[in-house]
N, C-alpha and C positions, 0 to 999 in steps of 0.2 A: 539647643534652645535659640530663638532668634534675638538679634540684637535688641529689638524693641521690647522684648520680654525678659530681659537678664535681672531686671530688678523686681519680678513679679514673684510673690512668695505665697504659699498657700498655707494658712495655719487652721489647726483643728481645734475647735472648742470642747468644753467639758461634755457636751451632748454628742459629740462626734461629727458636727456639722462643719463642712470646710469653708473656710472664707479666704477670698484672694485679695492681696494688698499689693500696692505699688510702694517699695522701699525708697522713701524720699531721702533720707539722710539719717545718719548716725552722728550723735553727739556726745561729750563725755563731761559729767560732773562728779567731782571728789572721787575719782577713780572707778566709777560706774558708768557704763554706756547705756545709750537710750537710743531707740530706733523711732523715726517718725515714719507712719505708715499711711497711705491712702486707701481706704477700702474702694475695691472695684465691684459695685454693686449699684443698680440704678436707683435705689432708694437713699443713697448718700449725698448730701449737700455737696457743692463743688468745693467748698472751703473746709470740709470735715476732715479730720485726722485722728489717728489713733496713735498715742505715744506708749511705748512699752519698753520694759528694761530689756538689754540685749546683753548676751555673754555668748562665749564659747565653751563647750564640754570638752573633756578631755581628749576626744577624738577630733576636734576642730569643728564639730557641728554647730550650727547657730541654734541658741536658746533665746526665745521671746518668751517673757512673763509679764503679769499684771504688776502693777505700781500698788501695792496695798497698804503701804504706810502713808498716812495723811501729810507728814512732814517732809517726806521724800517727794510725794506728789507735787507739793507747794515748790519745792526747789525745782523741780523738773519743769513745771509750767512756766515758773519765772524765768528760767534759762531759754525754753523754747520761745516765749514770747519776746525775749531779747533778741534771739536769732531772726525771728520773723521782722522785726524792727530793722535789724542790720540790712537783711536781704531787701526790705522794702527800700531803705535809704539807697542801697546800691542800685536799684531799679530806677529810682527817681533820678539818680546822677546819671544814669547811661541815657535816659529819656531827655536830659537836659542837654547832653552832648550831641 
């Protein structure tokens, strides 16, 4: 796999359709990990991302799953929004220098 594609992964949905994503980041909340994925298709907005629960199985294989609990989803989106704000603040500081 080329270096440019090392963060690209393909997930298969319930209907068996493959979807390609760029893995942007993994962050942790309350001992759970979450992956921020950018869809790699023409129909997606430039700023669209997908956040999924992330784990490793007993064999070390990556597992991605939907976040189905509303309370968990709210905690995750709040944490993600804070990460985006911090990133934007760092970007602004770098532009000022």
